[in-house]
N, C-alpha and C positions, 0 to 999 in steps of 0.2 A: 445768363438771362438774355432773352431776345431784346433787341433794341426796340423802342416804341415805333420807329419808322418801319420796322419789319412786320408790324402787326397793324393792318389797316383798320381804321375806324369803321364800325358796322353802319351801313346805310341800307336803304330799303329798295334800291333800284335793281338788284340782281334778280332776274326771273327765277321763280321757284324757291327763293330763299325764305327762311323763317321770318325774317324781318319784313319782307314784302307781304307775306301772308297776313301779318298783323295789321298793316295799314290797309291792304286791299280787301280783306275779308273780315277780320275780327272787329275792327273799328266800325265799319258800316253796320254789322250785326248788333254791336253794342248800342249804337244810336237808336236802332229800331226797338231794342229791348227797353231802353230808357224811355223812349217815346210811349211805349205801351204800359209803363209802370205807374204813371200818374195821369190825372186828367189835366194835362197842361193846357194853358190858354193858347189861342191862335198865334199870339206873338211868340210864345215859346216853340210852337211847332215850326213856325217860319225860321226861327233861329237854328233849330235842329236840322231843318232842310238845308240851310245855308252851310252849316258845318259839314254835312254829308257831301255836298257838291264840292266844297273847297278841299276837303281831305282826300277825295278820290280823283278829282279831275282838275282842281284849280291849283293855286299857289298859296304859299304861306303869307298871311297878312297880319299887321299889328293888331293888338287889342283896340277896342273902341276908345274914344277920347275920355270917357268917364270911368274907365276901369281903375280901381284903386292901385293896382300894381303895373299900370301901363309903362311907367318910366323904367321899372326894373326889367320887364320883358323886352322893351325896346333895346336896352343895352345887351341883354342876353341873346337877342335874335337879330341884331343889326346885320349880320352877314348872311342871314337866311331868308329874310323877307323878300318876296318876289320870286322865290325859287320853288320848285316842285317839292311836295312833302317827301317824295321818294328819293330825293337827291341830297338830303341833309342827314346828319348823324341820327341814328335810330333812337338813341336815348333822348335826344333833344326833341325829335318829332313826336315821340310818344308822350313826353311830359307836356308839351304844348297842346297836344290834342286834348288831354284831360283838362287842362286849364280852360280851353275854349268850350269844352262840353259843360263845365260848370258855369261859364258865362252864358251859354245858350239857355240853360234852365233857370237863370236868375239867382244862382246861389249867393253871389256877392252883392248884387245890386239891391236897392230899396224895393220893397214890395212883398207880397204874401209868400213868395217862394224863397225868400232870403233864408239861408241856413238849412234848407231842406236837402238832405243827402239823397241824390238821385239813385244811389245804389242800395239804399236801405231796404227796399223790399226783397232784394236778392239775399242780403245778409240775414234778414230776419227769417226768411224761409229756410235757410240753411240751419240756423240755430234751433228752429222748431222741428227739424227732421229727425226721423227715427235713428239715423246713423249716429247722431249725437247721443241719443239715449243709450245706444249699444256701447259707445266708446266710454261714456261716463260709468256705466255698469262695470266695464272691464277694470276700472280702478279698484273695485272691491276684490277682484281676483288677485291683482298685483299686490294688494296690501298684505297678503299672506306669503309673499315671496321674501327672500333675504334682501337686506338693504342694498347691497351692491347690484343685485339683479333688478331691483326696482329703479335704481338710479339709471342703469343702462336702458331700461324700458322707457323711462320718462324722456331721456335724451332722444331715443329712437322715435318716440311719439311726436316730439317737437319737430324732428327732422321730416318725418313722413307726413305729418300734418300739412307740410308745405304743398302737398299734392292738392289739397282742398283750396284751390285758387280759382275764384269765380271768373277771373279774366282769362284763365287758361281753357275754360270750357264754354266761352261765349258762343252762342249758336247751337249748343247741344243741350237745350233745356229739356227737362223731363216732363212727363205728361201732367204732373201736378203743379208745374210752375217752379219747381225746385231745380236743383242742379245735380248732375252726377259727378261733380268734381271730387276727385280723390276717393271714389268709392272702392277702389281696388287696393288702396295702399296705406291709409292712415290709421287702421286699427290693428295691424299685425303686432306691433311692438307692445300695444296695451292689452291685447287679448292672449298673449303667450305664443302666438304663431311666429314662425321665423320671418323676419322682414327680408325684402330683397337685398342682395349683396350691395355693398357700397363700393364706388369706384375709387374712393380714398377714405381712409378711416383713421383719424388722429384722436379717437375718443379717449384713449389712455392718456395722451398728452393733455387733453382738456381737463380730465379729472385730476391729473397731477397738479394742475394750477389751482385747484379748488379742493384741497383735502378736507375731510370731515373734521369738525371740532375746531378748525381754525388754528391760529398761532398767536402768541402774545404780540402786543403792539397795536398799530393802527387798525381800525375797522376795515374789513375787506368788502369792497364794493364791486358788484357785477353789473354791467350794463347789458341790456338786451335791446337790440334794434329790431322792432317787430316788422313783420311783412303783412300777411293777410289776417283778416278778422275771422270770426266764426270758428270753423273746425280746425283752423291752424292756431288761432290765438288761444283757444281753450287748452290744448296741450302745452303751449308756451307758458300759460299761467300755472299749469300743474308743475312744470319743470321749475318755475320760479318759486313756487311753494316748497318744493323739495329742497332747493338751494337754501332757503331761509330756515326750514325746519331741521335740516341736517347739520346746520352750522357751516356749510360750505361757503356761504355768504352771510355777512352781517346785515347788509342792505342791498337792495336791487333797484336799479333805475331802468324803467321801461320806456323806450322812445317810440312814439307813434307819430302819425301824420297830423298836421294841424288842421287839415280839412280833407274831405273825400278825394281819393286819388286812386288810379289804377283799379277801378271797380270794387275790389274787396280789401284794399289796404286799410289797416286798423287805425282808427281815431280814438279819442278819449271816450266818446259815446260807445264805441264797440268794446272797449275794455270794461266799462260798467255793465254793458249787456251780457258779456261773457262771464264776468265775475258773478253777476246775479244768476245767470243760468246754472253755474256751479252751485251756488249757495242754495238754490231752490230745488236741487236734485236730492238724492238720498245717499246714504252711506258715505264712502270715502270722498266722493265728489262734493257732497255738501260740506264736509269738514274742511276740505281744501278751500272751497269758496268762502267759508266763514273766516278761515285764517287769512286769506288774501284780503278780504274786506277789512279785517282788523289791522293788517300790515299797512294798508294804504292809510288807515286812520292814524296810526302812530308813527308813520314816516319811514318804516323799514322798506316799504315799496313805494317809490315815487314814480309818477308818470309825467313825462315831459314831451313837448311837441315843438320842435324848432322848425322854422320855415325852410331851412336848407333841405329837409327831407322831401320837399316837393320841388326842389330845384333840378334843372336838367344837367347836372354835373356829377362827375365822379367824386368819391370821398377825398381824394387827394386835394381837392379844391375847397374843402370845408372851411368855414370861417374860424378865426382863432378862438372865439368864445365857445364854439362847439367843441373844438379840439381840446380845450382845457377841461371840458367835462369828462372826456375819456382818459385824459392823462392821469396816471396814478391808479387806474382801475386794476383790480386783480385780473379781470378778463372782460372783454366786450364780445358778446355773442351776436353775430350778424345773421339774421334770418332771411332765407328766401332768395329767389332768383334775381329780382331787380336789385336788391342790396348787394348781391354778389357782383353783378355787372358794375355797380358803382364802386365797389371795393377794389376790384382789380383793373377796372377800365373796360369800357364796352368796345372791345377790339377783337379781331379774329386772331387771337394768340395761338401759337402752337400749344397743344394741350400739355406738353411737357415743360412749358415755361415755369419757372420757379414761383410758387405761391408766396413764399417768404419774401422774395425779391419784389414782387408787385405790391405787396402790402406793407413794405417797410415804411411807407409814409404814415401809416395809421399809428396814433399814439397809444402805446401799451400793447399787451398781448391781445390777439384777436382770433376768434374762431368763426368759421362760416358753416352754417347748417343749411343745406339746400338740396332740393330735388332739381334735376337738370331739365330746364324748360326753355333754354335759349342757347345760342351758339357758343357763348363764352364759357370756356373751361380751361383751367390751368392746373399745374401741380400733380399731374398724373405720371405714373411710371410708363415707360415705352411699351412694355409688354401688356399693360392694361389697355392702352390705346389700341394696340394691334388687335387684341381680342374683341374689343367693342366694335371696331370698324369692320372686322371680319363677320361679326354676327349681325350687323345692322340690316342687311338684306334690302337696302333701298337703292342700290346702284351708286350711291355717293359715299357710303360709309359714315354718314353724319346723323342719321336719324336718332341715334342714342343721345345726342346732345339736347334734343328738344322734346322727347317723348314723355318726360316726367316719370319714366320707369326706373331711373337710376338716381342715387343720392350720394352725398358726401359729407364728411366732417373733416374740415381742414383747419389746422391751428398754426399760427405763427407766434412763438413765444417772445 
């Protein structure tokens, strides 16, 4: 395994890098979209203007004196305040940007905007979209397939649903105000078409950890660390329903963000919205939604929201009380790109670096389901890397890492 010192922490200063494009292009576009999403007061517009100037031209500054978590962020950012946003770790700068965006719109402070999710209009538009209707209807087709084939499709659906990431398509809104996120990839596995090939596929190992029917002894608990809401969270919930219905899990714990984060990251409100969207559909989707609703009611499906999920740190630094939750689980499924970066460390690893080695810190077996939308990637075979780099066609051999066109299932037992 490569030593940590051999893999530099990702920052945003490199011209032409993916990280730089997020700070220089995606974040300003997001500020403008949030600005247009609500009839903010003049005070909120001034705060958004200030965030735009700071994040593109200024330096990182502490939270205001009345922020409820000022002391925490002062400790977390002590070495970064006064520096350019582009010169500090990418994971930290992204996290702090979203914390300041919530501050700008008054999410935490007293007043009428307290608790208003600034990303809710985007999430709701996606849930109302016709693509969701098509994907839910595809569940009726899957219901006629053999059990093993359905299981594989649910897993693929959860993985490729990760393409439906509103932050990944900021700036590319459709004419009706929705988003084209994931329009080319999240339905294949649920509609019977062949999904794109995976750069790593430990699906058989994953299922071996969760045999149907279970085994005598203690209840098997599966944890799922969610990523995006909407068109990703719905297939995640369908997969969870399968785990419970098939007996692969006795109970499931779904971990979400305690407050809005990274545009489309799932919160408890999003879980309720998605479960309701399923339950109000027809056919197999409705039955899954009703089962999930009942599972939350009787405790077989628990939803938790720990503050660490909005912290700017890798999972190697998770607090002990969160670590204890995962200890003893049959499996923890980690969804999406941001969670992958936090799981293995947000560094420019060689793509052949051992996934098992970098995730040894995580308590219990862990599986990553992810479409590739950032530079971080490990655990690949050398021949796979060579093929991807040769086919990239961007002059650098790196476009495959961030295009969202490739996916993976990686498991450490």
